[in-house]
C-alpha positions in Angstrom: 0.1 0.0 -0.1 1.9 2.9 -1.1 -0.8 5.7 -1.1 -0.8 8.7 0.9 -3.6 11.5 1.5 -3.6 14.3 -0.3 -2.2 17.2 1.5 -4.3 19.9 -0.3 -7.6 20.2 1.7 -9.6 20.9 -1.7 -8.2 17.9 -3.4 -8.6 15.6 -0.1 -12.2 17.2 -0.3 -13.2 16.5 -3.8 -12.1 13.2 -3.6 -14.0 12.0 0.2 -17.1 13.1 -1.9 -17.9 10.4 -3.6 -17.2 8.2 -0.7 -19.8 11.0 1.6 -22.3 10.5 -0.3 -22.8 6.6 -0.2 -22.1 6.8 3.6 -24.9 9.2 3.6 -27.5 7.3 1.2 -26.5 4.2 3.3 -27.8 5.8 6.6 -30.8 6.8 5.5 -31.4 2.9 5.6 -30.3 2.3 8.5 -26.4 2.1 7.7 -23.4 4.1 9.7 -23.5 7.6 10.0 -21.3 10.2 8.6 -20.7 11.3 11.7 -19.6 7.5 12.6 -17.1 7.4 10.0 -15.8 10.6 11.2 -15.3 9.2 14.5 -13.7 6.2 12.7 -11.1 8.2 11.0 -10.8 10.5 14.3 -9.7 6.7 15.7 -7.2 6.4 13.0 -5.5 9.3 14.0 -5.2 8.9 17.8 -4.0 5.3 17.5 -0.4 5.9 16.2 -0.3 9.1 18.6 -1.2 7.1 21.9 1.3 4.8 21.0 2.1 0.8 22.4 -1.4 -1.3 22.9 -3.5 1.4 21.1 -1.3 1.8 17.9 -0.7 -1.6 17.4 -4.1 -2.3 17.4 -4.3 -0.7 14.3 -4.3 -2.3 11.2 -1.4 -2.4 9.5 -2.0 -0.7 6.6 -3.7 1.8 8.6 -0.5 2.6 10.5 1.6 2.6 7.4 -0.6 5.1 5.9 -0.3 7.1 9.1 3.2 7.4 9.1 3.4 8.5 5.6 0.6 11.5 6.1 1.6 12.9 9.5 4.7 14.2 10.9 6.0 14.0 14.3 4.5 10.3 15.1 0.9 12.4 14.9 -1.3 12.3 11.9 -3.0 14.9 11.9 -4.1 14.8 8.6 -6.8 12.3 10.2 -7.9 14.7 12.2 -8.3 17.1 9.5 -10.6 15.1 7.7 -12.4 13.8 10.6 -13.2 17.6 11.4 -14.3 18.1 7.5 -16.5 15.1 7.6 -18.4 16.1 11.3 -19.3 19.2 9.2 -19.9 17.6 5.5 -23.6 16.8 6.3 -24.8 20.5 6.5 -26.9 21.6 3.4 -26.4 17.8 2.1 -29.1 17.9 0.5 -28.3 21.0 -2.0 -24.9 18.8 -2.3 -26.5 15.8 -3.8 -28.9 17.8 -5.4 -25.9 19.5 -7.2 -24.0 16.8 -7.6 -22.9 14.3 -10.7 -22.9 10.7 -9.1 -19.2 8.7 -10.3 -20.1 5.4 -11.6 -18.3 3.4 -8.6 -20.8 5.6 -5.8 -24.4 4.5 -8.2 -22.4 0.8 -8.0 -22.1 0.9 -4.5 -26.4 1.1 -4.5 -26.2 -2.0 -7.0 -24.0 -4.1 -5.0 -26.1 -7.1 -4.4 -27.0 -7.1 -8.0 -23.5 -6.6 -9.0 -22.0 -9.4 -6.8 -24.4 -12.0 -7.9 -23.2 -10.6 -12.1 -20.0 -11.1 -11.2 -19.8 -14.6 -9.4 -22.2 -16.2 -11.6 -22.2 -14.4 -15.2 -18.6 -13.5 -15.3 -15.7 -14.9 -16.5 -15.9 -18.4 -15.6 -19.3 -17.4 -13.3 -20.3 -20.7 -12.0 -23.5 -20.4 -13.6 -22.0 -21.3 -17.3 -20.4 -24.2 -16.7 -23.1 -25.7 -18.4 -24.1 -25.5 -21.8 -27.5 -27.0 -22.1 -29.2 -24.9 -20.0 -31.8 -21.9 -20.1 -31.0 -18.6 -18.9 -34.2 -18.9 -16.1 -31.9 -22.4 -14.8 -28.6 -20.5 -14.9 -30.0 -17.9 -12.7 -32.1 -20.7 -10.5 -28.1 -21.6 -10.1 -27.7 -18.6 -8.1 -31.4 -19.2 -5.9 -30.3 -22.8 -5.1 -27.3 -21.9 -3.3 -29.3 -19.4 -1.3 -31.8 -22.2 -1.0 -29.3 -24.6 0.3 -28.2 -22.0 3.1 -31.8 -20.9 4.2 -31.1 -17.7 3.0 -33.6 -17.1 0.0 -35.5 -14.4 2.2 -32.7 -12.7 2.9 -30.6 -12.5 -0.1 -33.0 -12.5 -3.4 -35.6 -9.5 -2.0 -32.1 -7.6 -2.2 -31.0 -8.6 -5.7 -35.4 -8.4 -6.6 -35.0 -4.7 -5.1 -31.9 -3.4 -7.2 -32.9 -4.8 -10.5 -35.9 -2.8 -10.1 -33.7 0.3 -9.0 -31.3 0.1 -12.0 -34.3 0.2 -14.0 -35.3 3.3 -12.5 -32.4 4.9 -12.6 -31.1 3.7 -16.1 -33.4 4.4 -18.8 -33.7 1.7 -21.8 -31.1 -0.8 -23.2 -28.5 1.5 -24.1 -28.3 3.2 -20.4 -28.0 0.1 -18.8 -25.8 -1.4 -21.5 -23.5 1.3 -20.7 -23.4 0.8 -16.9 -24.0 -2.5 -16.3 -21.3 -4.3 -19.7 -19.4 -0.8 -20.5 -18.0 0.7 -17.2 -18.0 -2.2 -15.2 -18.1 -5.3 -17.4 -20.8 -7.4 -16.2 -22.3 -10.1 -18.2 -26.1 -10.4 -19.3 -25.6 -14.2 -20.5 -25.8 -13.3 -24.1 -28.9 -11.2 -23.6 -28.3 -7.9 -25.7 -31.2 -6.7 -23.6 -30.5 -5.6 -20.3 -33.7 -4.5 -20.0 -35.3 -8.2 -20.5 -32.0 -10.0 -18.5 -32.7 -7.6 -15.3 -36.8 -8.7 -15.8 -36.0 -12.1 -16.0 -33.6 -12.4 -13.2 -36.4 -10.6 -11.0 -39.4 -12.7 -12.1 -37.1 -15.9 -11.0 -36.1 -14.9 -7.7 -39.4 -13.6 -7.2 -41.2 -16.6 -8.2 -38.9 -18.8 -6.3 -39.7 -16.9 -3.1 -43.6 -17.0 -3.8 -43.8 -20.6 -4.5 -41.0 -22.3 -2.4 -41.5 -19.8 0.7 -44.7 -17.7 1.0 -44.9 -14.6 2.7 -42.2 -14.0 5.4 -43.1 -14.7 8.9 -42.1 -12.1 11.1 -42.8 -11.4 14.6 -45.2 -8.4 15.7 -43.0 -6.3 18.4 
């Protein structure tokens, strides 16, 4: 790991914007908040300064980064970053409205779907091993793996939701292909239409949940 945190505050801020937007977006659905991220960054700065056991508990990559980015054993840059992150959420909706998201941060919104596409339909994907099956049966390989582990009601609805989100974000085959295939290198199992492909994924997963599991049970608390 040879990266160094930029010394210039404006350069640092620009580099952090996509990540902070991702954290804020996740916090809206129960993920860690921007303020929690600031506290974690501040802790990274405190540990090397404290030395001893506190420094030893910091992952080696962070210790190395702190040593390269700070001076005198006290990496002030981490405290500067934490202070910036603490105030970033002020006026956040105006910031979001005026921003152009990166492909990376949009990809974070669709992480489960993209992970499935990579593992099952990417190069050497496990769902591509058998040539004599339908595309629905290939998607069924992913379903079967989750079913065997008892994870269908946890994993499948998230992918179905991300298929819908992708359709809402990217309108039409050209936009979908540009994002998934051309930008991120995901495969569509030979489908020329990403609209058809995502709809098929969503339908196979939803059919399995309905036919094999029914409505999810929950505790009324």
